N, C-alpha and C positions, 0 to 999 in steps of 0.2 A: 693887646696884637691877641689875649685870649677872643676879644668883646669878637674882633676881624674873622679871626676864624667861625666863630660863631654867624654871625651878621650874612657872610659871605659863602657860607658851606663851603672852605677848603685846608685843606691841609698845610702844614708850617713844618720848613724844617729848618730844625737850628744844629747851627755847628756852635758847640760852648764846651767849656773845661768849667762848667760853672754849675756845677751841681744840685745847687740849690735852685737853678733857673730849669733843669730835667726835671727835677720834684714835679714844682707847679704847672711847666707847661705839654707837657709831654705824654705820650700815651702808650708809645714804643719809643725802645733807649737800642741804637748801636756802638757800644764800645769800640774802640780803634788803639792799636797800638803799629807806632812803626805805616801806620797807612795799609792796616791790613786788621780788620776784622778779627776781634776777639771774644766779643761775646754780644749775643741780641735777644732782646727777650721785652716782657712787657713792661714797666716800669716799677709796676708793684714788686713784681719778680725782681727787679736786676735791686731795688733797694732790702728788700725781705731774705731774698736769698742770692746772691752773686754766686759765680762760680770759679773766673777768672780770679789767678790772683791780684793779677794787673787793675781789678774793677777792687777787688777787697780793699786796695791798698790805695784808691784815689778815694772809699766811703771812707776810712778809716782816716784821711789829711784832713778834712772837709775839720775848720774848729766849732768845737759846739761854743755858742755865744750864750749857753745858760750860767747862771752860775759861778763859781770861781773859776778863772783859769789858768793853771800852776802848771800844769801839763806842758809839757813839750810837743807840737805837731809831730803828729806820725809820718815821717818821712821814709817813700821807695826807697829804697837803700841802689847807688851803683846810678850812671847818668846813663843819659839817652844818643845812643852811637847816630853817629855819621850814615847815611844813606848808603854810603858805597862801604865803609866797615859791618852791616849787617848779614848775620853769619846764612846759613841756606838751613836752619834748625828752628826751633822755636826762638822766635825772637825775644819773648823775653824774660831767656833762659840765665843770662848772663843777670839779672837783678832780682831773679825770681826766689821765694829761700825757699820752695821743694823743686827746685830742677834736679833734676840725673840725670843721668847717662845717656836715656832718650833722645831726655827734651836737647842736651847739647848734641844730636848729631842727627837727629829726625824731625822735622816742620811738621807739629799736627793736623788735621784738620777737622775746617769746623764741622763739628758733629752734634747732633742734634741730639737731647740732653734733657730733654723735655719737652709734652708737647708745645711749641711754640717756642722755647728756649735752647740757641746753641751757644756754644762754647766752644773755643781753638787751645785746649789744656788735656796735656795727656793724663793728670793727677784728679784730673776736677773731683770725679768720684769718691775720691780717697782725703780730699782738701775739704770736700762739704761734709763727709762724715766726723772726722776732726774734728771742726766746728762746730758741731751740733746745732740745731734750731736756736731759731729766738732772735738772733745778732741787728741790735738797733738802730737806724742811722738816719733819727726822727729830730735829730739836733740840724740836721740840714733844710727841714721844712717839707717833710714828705712824712705823708703820712698817709694810710692803704685805706 
């Protein structure tokens, strides 16, 4: 696909759950949850500095194919609700470890967190500060 993209000078839109494909093929990424955009940025920023708890969970749940694999895979707690059961608040709140009352009562807007990086989360600033810098997801196939 990359060869075709270059040869035909065209863009490609991929819809996938495979983050290793995203890391290898994409320049920009839109992460969705229950049909709603929750994070949008360039691929480097997404893998180096994810801001939404769902994006972080996705990145943590990718198995590391290097060395011993004795640890259990990370799991995003809870289950995805049926669309008719989606509350009119933050859609990820029932599964989010950072959810507070505002998350369970009001839907967050898709906010410009940085130049070219948008996120839909009430607490992305505090979450980013508490995580610190340098979270690495190189095991997915991403390299800056």
